[in-house]
C-alpha positions in Angstrom: 96.7 100.0 76.8 96.0 103.6 77.1 98.4 103.7 80.3 101.5 103.0 78.8 102.8 103.9 75.1 104.3 101.5 72.6 107.6 103.2 73.6 107.5 103.2 76.9 107.0 99.2 77.1 109.7 98.8 74.5 111.6 100.6 76.9 110.9 98.3 79.7 111.6 95.2 77.7 115.2 96.4 76.6 115.9 97.0 80.2 114.9 94.2 81.9 112.4 92.5 84.2 114.0 90.1 86.6 113.3 92.8 89.1 109.4 91.6 88.9 110.4 88.3 89.7 112.0 89.0 92.7 108.7 91.8 93.6 106.5 88.3 92.6 108.4 86.2 95.3 107.9 89.3 97.8 104.3 88.8 96.9 103.8 84.9 97.6 105.9 85.7 101.1 102.8 87.7 101.9 100.3 85.8 100.9 101.5 83.1 103.1 102.2 85.5 106.0 98.9 86.8 106.1 97.4 82.6 106.1 98.9 81.6 108.8 98.2 84.5 110.5 94.8 84.6 110.0 94.5 80.5 110.5 93.5 80.5 114.1 90.6 82.9 114.0 89.1 80.9 110.7 89.6 77.9 113.7 88.9 79.4 116.8 85.0 77.4 116.8 86.6 74.0 116.2 89.9 75.0 118.8 87.4 76.5 121.5 85.5 73.6 121.5 88.6 70.7 121.6 90.9 73.2 123.8 88.3 74.2 126.2 89.4 78.1 126.8 87.6 80.9 127.6 87.1 84.5 125.5 89.4 86.0 128.1 92.2 82.9 127.3 91.8 83.5 123.3 91.9 87.0 123.9 95.2 86.6 125.4 97.0 85.0 122.9 96.0 86.8 120.6 97.3 89.5 122.8 100.7 87.4 123.2 101.1 87.7 119.6 100.7 91.3 119.4 103.5 92.0 121.7 105.6 88.9 120.0 105.1 90.6 116.5 106.1 94.3 117.7 109.1 92.8 119.2 109.9 91.5 115.9 109.6 94.0 114.0 111.9 95.5 116.2 114.1 93.0 115.9 114.4 92.2 112.7 114.0 95.7 111.4 118.0 96.5 112.5 118.7 93.0 111.3 117.8 94.1 107.8 120.5 96.6 107.5 123.0 94.6 108.5 122.4 90.8 107.6 122.1 89.3 104.1 118.5 89.7 103.0 118.6 85.9 101.6 119.2 85.3 105.1 116.6 86.7 107.0 113.9 86.6 104.7 114.1 82.6 104.0 115.5 82.2 108.5 112.1 84.1 109.2 110.1 82.2 106.7 111.4 78.9 108.4 110.8 80.1 111.7 107.3 81.4 111.1 106.2 78.1 109.2 107.2 75.7 112.2 105.4 77.8 114.0 102.2 77.8 112.3 102.8 73.9 112.0 103.6 73.6 116.2 99.9 74.5 116.8 98.9 71.2 115.6 100.8 69.5 118.4 99.4 72.1 121.0 97.4 70.9 123.3 96.4 73.7 126.0 95.9 77.5 126.3 99.9 78.4 127.2 101.2 75.7 124.4 99.1 77.6 121.7 99.8 80.8 123.4 103.7 80.0 123.1 103.5 79.0 119.1 101.3 82.0 119.3 104.0 84.0 119.9 106.8 82.4 118.2 104.9 83.0 115.2 103.9 86.6 115.8 108.3 87.4 115.7 108.4 85.2 112.8 106.1 86.9 111.4 107.1 90.7 111.4 109.7 90.4 109.5 108.2 89.9 106.0 107.7 93.9 106.2 110.4 95.6 106.8 112.8 92.8 105.1 110.4 93.7 101.6 110.8 97.0 101.8 114.6 96.7 102.4 114.2 94.0 99.4 112.5 96.6 97.3 115.2 99.1 97.8 117.6 97.1 96.9 115.8 96.2 93.7 113.7 98.6 92.6 114.4 103.0 91.3 112.5 105.6 93.7 109.7 105.9 90.4 108.9 102.0 90.5 109.1 101.5 94.5 105.7 102.6 95.2 104.3 99.9 92.4 106.2 97.4 93.2 105.2 98.1 97.1 102.0 97.5 95.9 101.9 94.5 94.2 103.4 92.7 96.8 101.4 94.7 99.7 98.7 92.8 97.5 99.6 89.2 99.0 98.0 90.7 102.3 94.7 90.7 100.9 94.9 87.9 98.8 96.1 85.7 101.6 92.8 87.1 103.5 90.9 86.5 100.5 92.5 82.8 100.4 92.5 81.9 103.6 89.1 81.8 104.3 88.3 79.7 101.3 90.5 77.0 102.0 91.3 76.8 106.0 87.0 75.9 106.6 86.8 73.4 103.7 90.5 71.9 104.8 89.3 72.0 108.7 86.2 69.7 107.5 88.3 67.3 105.5 91.1 66.7 107.3 90.8 68.2 111.1 92.5 71.7 112.5 95.5 70.0 113.5 96.4 68.6 109.7 94.6 72.2 108.4 98.0 73.6 110.2 100.5 71.6 108.7 99.4 72.3 105.4 99.3 75.8 106.1 103.0 75.8 107.5 104.0 73.3 104.7 103.6 76.4 101.9 106.2 78.2 103.8 108.8 75.6 103.3 108.1 75.1 99.7 108.6 79.3 98.8 111.5 79.3 101.0 113.5 76.2 98.6 112.9 78.6 95.5 113.4 82.0 97.5 117.1 79.8 97.9 117.8 78.4 95.0 116.8 82.1 93.0 117.8 84.7 95.3 121.1 86.7 94.8 121.4 90.3 95.2 121.0 92.3 92.1 124.5 93.1 91.4 125.6 89.5 91.4 122.6 88.3 89.6 123.3 86.2 86.7 119.7 87.3 85.4 120.2 91.2 85.5 121.3 93.2 82.8 123.6 95.3 82.8 121.7 97.8 81.4 118.6 96.8 84.6 121.7 97.2 87.2 122.0 100.1 85.6 118.2 101.3 86.0 117.8 100.1 89.6 120.6 102.1 90.5 119.6 105.2 88.2 118.8 107.3 91.2 120.7 105.7 94.2 123.1 108.2 96.1 125.5 105.8 97.5 127.4 108.6 99.0 124.9 108.3 102.1 125.1 104.4 102.7 126.4 104.4 106.3 125.6 102.3 108.9 124.1 104.6 112.0 122.9 103.8 115.7 119.2 102.9 116.0 119.0 105.7 118.5 120.2 108.4 115.7 117.4 107.4 113.2 114.9 109.2 116.1 117.0 112.3 115.7 115.2 112.8 112.5 111.9 114.5 111.9 111.1 112.0 108.9 111.0 109.5 111.1 108.6 110.5 113.4 106.3 110.9 109.9 106.6 107.6 109.6 105.7 106.6 113.1 103.1 108.7 113.4 101.4 107.4 109.6 102.0 104.0 111.1 100.8 104.8 114.9 97.6 106.4 113.8 96.5 103.8 110.5 97.9 100.7 111.2 95.1 100.4 114.2 92.7 100.8 111.5 93.5 97.9 109.3 94.0 95.4 112.7 90.5 96.4 113.3 89.4 95.0 110.0 91.3 92.0 110.4 90.1 90.4 113.9 86.6 92.3 114.6 85.0 92.4 110.6 83.7 88.9 110.9 82.3 89.8 114.2 81.3 92.8 113.1 79.3 91.4 110.6 77.9 88.5 113.0 76.6 91.0 115.6 75.7 94.1 113.8 74.3 92.6 110.6 72.8 88.9 111.5 75.3 87.5 108.8 76.1 83.5 110.1 79.0 82.0 110.0 77.9 80.1 107.1 77.8 83.1 105.0 80.4 85.4 106.3 82.6 84.2 103.2 81.1 86.2 100.4 80.7 89.7 102.3 84.8 88.9 103.7 85.8 87.9 99.9 84.8 91.6 98.6 86.5 93.7 100.7 89.6 91.5 100.4 89.2 91.8 96.7 88.4 95.2 97.0 91.5 96.2 99.7 93.9 94.0 97.0 93.1 96.3 94.0 93.5 99.5 96.0 96.9 98.0 97.1 97.7 98.3 93.8 95.9 100.9 92.5 97.4 103.7 95.1 101.0 102.2 93.9 100.1 102.6 90.5 98.7 106.4 90.9 101.7 107.1 93.2 104.1 106.3 90.1 102.4 107.7 87.7 102.2 110.7 89.5 106.2 110.3 90.3 106.4 110.0 86.5 104.8 112.8 85.3 106.2 115.7 88.4 109.8 114.0 89.0 108.7 114.8 92.8 108.4 112.4 95.8 106.7 114.7 97.7 103.5 115.4 95.3 104.1 111.9 94.4 102.8 110.5 97.8 100.8 113.2 99.4 98.6 113.1 96.8 98.1 109.3 96.1 98.1 109.5 100.8 95.2 112.3 100.9 93.1 110.1 97.9 93.2 107.3 100.0 92.0 109.4 103.7 89.3 111.0 101.5 88.1 107.7 100.3 88.6 105.9 104.1 85.5 108.3 105.1 82.2 106.3 103.2 82.5 103.9 107.0 82.0 107.1 109.3 78.4 106.8 107.3 77.4 102.9 108.3 75.0 103.6 111.3 72.8 105.9 108.6 72.1 102.6 106.3 70.9 99.1 107.2 71.9 97.9 103.8 74.6 95.2 103.7 76.2 95.4 100.8 76.4 99.4 101.4 78.0 98.4 104.6 80.1 95.9 102.5 81.4 97.8 100.0 82.1 100.9 102.1 84.4 99.0 104.6 85.7 97.3 101.3 86.7 100.6 99.8 88.5 102.2 103.5 90.3 98.6 102.8 91.2 99.5 99.7 92.3 102.8 100.7 94.1 102.1 103.4 96.3 99.5 101.5 97.2 102.3 98.9 98.0 104.4 101.9 100.0 102.0 103.6 101.9 101.2 100.4 102.5 104.7 99.4 103.6 105.5 103.3 106.1 102.5 103.5 107.5 104.0 100.2 108.4 107.5 101.8 110.7 105.8 103.6 113.1 104.9 100.7 112.2 107.8 98.8 114.2 109.9 102.0 116.0 107.6 103.7 119.5 105.5 102.4 118.9 101.8 101.8 121.0 100.9 105.4 118.4 102.5 106.9 115.2 101.7 105.3 114.8 98.4 107.4 115.4 100.4 111.2 113.0 102.8 110.0 110.7 100.3 108.6 110.9 98.4 112.0 110.4 101.7 114.3 107.6 102.7 112.8 105.7 98.9 112.6 106.2 98.6 116.7 104.5 102.0 116.7 102.0 100.7 114.8 101.8 98.0 116.7 101.6 99.5 119.9 98.7 101.8 118.6 97.4 98.1 117.7 97.4 97.3 121.0 95.8 100.1 123.0 93.1 100.3 120.1 91.9 96.5 120.5 91.5 97.8 124.0 89.5 100.7 123.1 87.5 98.6 120.6 87.0 95.8 123.8 86.0 98.5 126.5 83.1 100.3 123.6 81.8 96.9 122.4 81.2 96.0 126.1 80.0 99.3 127.5 77.6 100.1 123.9 77.4 97.3 122.1 77.9 100.0 119.2 80.9 99.7 116.0 79.7 103.1 114.3 82.5 105.4 116.7 84.6 103.0 116.1 84.4 103.1 112.1 83.7 106.9 112.4 87.4 106.9 114.4 88.8 104.9 111.8 87.6 107.2 109.0 89.5 110.3 110.7 92.6 108.7 111.2 93.9 108.7 108.0 93.6 113.1 107.1 94.9 113.4 110.5 98.4 111.1 110.0 98.6 112.7 106.8 98.1 116.7 108.2 101.4 115.3 110.8 103.6 113.6 108.2 102.8 117.0 106.0 103.9 118.9 108.2 107.3 116.9 110.0 108.4 116.8 106.0 106.7 119.5 104.0 109.0 118.6 101.4 110.5 115.1 102.1 114.2 115.9 101.2 116.5 113.1 101.5 118.3 112.9 104.9 121.6 113.6 105.2 123.6 111.4 108.0 125.1 113.3 110.9 128.9 111.8 110.5 
């Protein structure tokens, strides 16, 4: 391969690669996370018939999930900095897997709202704890690539769910489908509890690999800080605005793409699978490509400020074609434009969250990521209202895609203004 010379491959083999096993575990957790999240939307036609909920009641159920997810991000973001990663991640997986299985016994709208809230709260742990784990197991020059790899689980889950859930529902019914989906999480939990240890305590991590993992860390700043004190830093606000402005675009894709394909491109439910699989496949490639580009730039420049911002700028430009969807009637132009934008979002996200590990000490990473995630959910909550009002009044999607096309460049400008050099944060004593 041209990307890696023989010497670098030999060096990596000599150093050790157990950290990539941990990355793989995070990838599978993220895949399960997104599969469980999407099951309700995929099963909604059957549930609406059996439960008898209205469109408003369904929307309210989704809103319960959103609010619970935001609360969970704030909670687990803080816990991730104080409690064992093994315990937090394992406990969260058990919680959201149980919640997924409890959907099978829900029989009323309030019952679904309750288990949906529990699912949202538990699932929120995945992102901040995964970022914290990445900061523990990878040096700065590999974090963007590692984040891109495990973040690909989100889009793999987006591919697997529509391929698996409808078939399972036809074969076994929607109740059994929820149980099977939740059971997958307990399989992961058993493996996690068996193999995970901190890198310094893990028998499979050689001294050379441990030295490599810790090669660019400043241990002197590893001290606890209060939640409110994190908001004193401009770097925190850079991450907050990055999430606030761009997370709503991804949630728009997640919840509204099937509806858009049906209403604007006249694709019936039976034929929605292939376009969605193409879009999410492209998104999964973008997650890795964005991380790879940033890591390569980091290896050459040794400057996180240069590597992350160039990669994020490329991603922001790749989103722009979705502003032209109203100019072309071709289904596959629309699919590939949205697929490119989805890929760009995943690459953007991988680099955005990596900036937190670049500028903050490890004990602050989970807290900052949690706060930023809450900001993203707040933006998503309100943007959902804008989406509903826009479609109710105009029936047009193009303006929503146009807003999404511009959000990343605006966010990047704000990020650069708030942290122009991306220098490591120095904590106040």
